[in-house]
C-alpha positions, 0 to 999 in steps of 0.5 A: 378435210373430208374423210370417208367412203365415196362412189368411184365416180366422185373420187377423181383427184382425191387421195386414196386412204387404203391400198386397193386392187383394181384388176391386175393394177394395185393402187397404193394408199396415198395415191392421187386418183386419176381418171385412168385409175377410176376406169380401172376400178370400175372395170374391176367392179369396185363401186366405192373407195375410202378417200380424203378430199382436201378443203380450202383450209387444208394444206397437202401433207407434202406441202405442209411438211416442206413449209415447216421444215423450211422454217425450222432449217438452220445452217449446216442442214439440207432439206430432203424432198417431201414424201408421204408428208415427211421431210428430213433435215440432213447434216451437210458436214460432221459437227454438233446439232444445236436444237432449241428445245423450248421452240421444239416443244412449242411447235409439237404442242400446236396440233397433233397433225404436225410433228418434228423429231430431232436428235438430242441437243448437242449430239455429234452428227456426221455428214449425211445423217438425219438430224430432224424429221418433220412428219404430217400425221394425216394426209393434210394439215390445217393452214392456220396450224402450219402458219403457227408452226412457221411463226414459232420456228422462225422466232427461234435462232434457229430451231435446228442447225448443225455447227460443223467441226472447225479444224483446231490446233490442240495443245496437249500436256501430260503431267507425271509423277516418279512412279508414272508409267510411260506406257500409260502416257503413251496410251493416253496420247493415242486415245487423245489423238483418236478423239481429236480425229473424230472432230477434225482437230490436229494434235500439236507435239505433246509435252510431258512435265512433272506434276508440279505447278511451276513446270506445268505453268511454263508448259501451258504458256509455251503451248498457248503460243500456237494452240487454239485449245489446251488440254491437260491430263494430270498424273493425279486427279484434280481434287480442289481449285487450289490443286496443281492444274488450276494453280498452274493455269492461274500462274500462267496468267489464266483464270479458272472458270469452273470446277466439276460437272454434273456428268458421270463419268467426268465429274472432276473436269476443270474449265479455264481460259488463258488469253481467251483460249480454253484450257481444260483440266481433263478428268481421269476417265478421259484416259479411256476411250469411253464416252465421258463428260470431257467429250461433251466439252471437246465436241462443242469447242471443236464446233466453235460453240462457246462453253461457259460455267452455266453450260457445264452446270446444265449438262446434268440431264442425261449426264449419267452416262453409260456406254452409248454405242450409237455415239461416234467413239474414238475406240478403234476396232474392238467389238464393243465399239460396234453400234447396236443401232446406227444413226439414220443417214440419207440414202446414198444413191448412184445414177446410171445414165444410159447413152449408148443406143443407136437411136434407130427409131430417130432415123440417121440422127443420134437423138441424144445429140439433137439440140433441145433449147440450145443444148444436146438432149442428153446434156439436159438429163445429165445436168439435172441428175448432177443437180440432184442428191444422187452421189455420182453419175456413170454415163454408159456410152457406145454408139458415137461414144466420143460425141456423147463424151464431148457433149458432157465434157465439163460435167462431173461424170464418169464414163463406161463403154458398152461394146454390146450396145447394139444388143439393146438396153439391157446390156447398157444397164449391165455395163453401168452396174459393174461400176457402181460405187461400193458404198451406194445403197441403190441406183437410178436407171436414167434414160438419155432421151428424157430432157424434161426430167427435173432434179426435183423428180430425182430427189423425190424418188430418193426421199421415198426410198426405204427398203426396210419399209418396203420401198425398194423400187421407186417409180415416178408417176404422173397422174396415174402413169408410170415413167422414168427414171426408176430407183432400185435398191442395190440388191436388184443388181444381181437380178439385172445381170440376167436381163436381155434385149431392149425391155429394161427392168419391166419384168423385174418390177412386175416380179417384185410389185410388193416392193414398188413405191409409186412417187408422184412427180411432174410430167417430165418423167413421161416425156421421152423423145425417140422418133421424129414425130415425138421430137416435132411434138415436143418442139411444138409444145415447148415454150420458146 
């Protein structure tokens, strides 16, 4: 990789290292410089720029990150599109992250250019949460180092995966002494139910028995007939392998596999089995909703991760617990349960597909219904958005609304009517904004006359989106030219309520240029078909 200052005339195809102003045009770092960019730089009197030029042994940062991420990715994860040398691995469902720490360390020791960071091993993760991020530090990585990373990652089994929580039937038994208060038992049951809700497990009817070996053994035997996991909360803490709870497990025909754990709170946990089913004697701290060693065992069991004597004995690193507020907790709604720093989640982006216009420039035909490669033009766009990581798509209809709906009939879309469609594009944008999902972080404004926009282009925009890092408006770019669709942070819905006519959000983008991120995509983001001449040109170059 060649890094340094070069004359503008020698910079085409190079990667810009520092953001540079070219007259009214601002070229941001990381941009692949096009011929048009060089013309703008010359016109602004810029004679040289600092760039990176890749050589034969280099792999572009996005390609390198994608390759390493693919090698690291195990079941239960989805790979984000690459952006600035970063690819994230995101959880498909609630579950437990399983990491190979030795392979992870080996990969990070290969070269300073290649890094991977993950959540802690066996951390509970939620659907949509970032579990790992692969980042290439410079603009490229050596091809041999990327191959070495792939080899290590592929030799792991696998390096990163998420074991989803599986629905489990849980038997719960509480023992009681003569002075045990019913209110304490009731509260413990509620805490247990909340804990199980966090891992998608079902609590079977609870049993309460005297704190003695024989009645507890009978209860364990009865519960084991239907339960997959059996938990016992004793009226008195377990103090020895010969105490009531371990003795009852053995009397019921089970085994006591391990007593104690290097986790505090949670030291006095007992782990046994009965007919292959885990039986856990809970530590007294498990009556509290605060994180304790029992949670670590519960979470693994709920995700079908085997727990052995050795597993428990290796929980000491990090086992000195405090209230870890970023962990999901079954606490309820009190103020102490609010996280100080929430886990990173993939952005939730909704799409607005504009399909209400009259197509006046196309003549008498509705351009959106014109067949393109055997399908209505608008259907191509809708299918690609549906295949992307957008969480939902709303189609704004107006002119020939019924025909548009029919063309999209079997796709998972929602529709909204724009009665003012004749006033121009802005009214359709406003109509789409009124029905945005409440939980979305941003929205894509998509045009129905762009049949070559690909799901991968949409995913690249979503991967780039990060308002906290100044990327609140993401615009696709191909060889220096801006295209569509455009992704906006939700905050801009307020500004868009004031748009008028047929110019879309161009002025809004200009007003917030410092928050704009240009994302390199394929050429489909530049192709719109709104005139007979454009249709003829498209058909002439479209492969058959």
